[in-house]
C-alpha positions in Angstrom: -36.9 21.4 -20.6 -36.0 25.1 -20.9 -35.6 27.8 -18.3 -38.0 30.7 -18.2 -37.1 33.5 -20.6 -35.2 36.4 -19.1 -36.8 39.8 -19.9 -33.5 41.6 -20.3 -33.1 39.5 -23.5 -36.5 40.6 -25.0 -36.1 42.1 -28.5 -32.5 40.8 -28.9 -31.1 38.2 -31.3 -31.0 35.7 -28.4 -34.7 36.1 -27.9 -35.4 35.9 -31.6 -33.4 32.7 -31.8 -35.2 31.2 -28.9 -38.6 32.0 -30.5 -37.5 30.6 -33.9 -36.3 27.4 -32.3 -39.5 27.0 -30.2 -41.9 27.7 -33.1 -39.9 25.6 -35.6 -39.5 28.6 -38.0 -35.7 28.2 -37.8 -34.9 25.6 -40.3 -31.3 24.4 -40.2 -30.0 23.6 -43.6 -26.7 22.0 -44.6 -24.9 18.9 -43.4 -24.4 18.9 -39.6 -21.7 16.2 -39.9 -19.7 18.4 -42.3 -20.2 21.4 -40.1 -18.9 19.5 -37.0 -15.9 18.3 -39.0 -15.1 21.8 -40.1 -15.4 23.1 -36.6 -13.1 20.4 -35.3 -10.5 21.1 -38.0 -10.5 24.8 -37.2 -10.4 24.2 -33.4 -7.3 22.1 -33.9 -5.5 24.9 -35.8 -2.7 26.7 -34.0 -4.1 30.1 -35.0 -7.8 29.6 -35.8 -9.8 32.4 -37.3 -11.9 34.5 -35.0 -15.1 33.6 -36.9 -16.1 30.4 -38.7 -19.0 31.0 -41.1 -20.4 27.8 -42.5 -22.9 27.9 -45.4 -23.9 30.4 -47.9 -26.8 31.9 -46.0 -24.6 32.4 -43.0 -21.9 34.0 -45.1 -24.3 36.5 -46.6 -25.9 37.4 -43.3 -22.5 38.1 -41.7 -21.3 40.0 -44.8 -24.4 42.1 -44.9 -24.2 42.9 -41.1 -20.5 43.8 -41.3 -21.0 45.9 -44.5 -23.8 47.8 -42.7 -21.6 48.5 -39.8 -18.8 49.6 -42.1 -21.2 52.0 -43.9 -22.2 53.5 -40.6 -18.6 54.0 -39.6 -17.7 55.6 -42.9 -20.7 58.0 -42.7 -19.3 59.6 -39.5 
């Protein structure tokens, strides 16, 4: 059971994620048990990192997004 979509989220990553989950086009790869273990280890650290990127595709997506933002900053 899901709530009705909220129009303010149209054309946002949240809406895209919802669509991907609902259509089955978002295929989760990797080992969910290893991911949960990694999250638990990080959560128990006294000074955990601000971001925890698990998996190669996630790493590349975050790196590309941050590199793009840095490029926009340096172009100013």
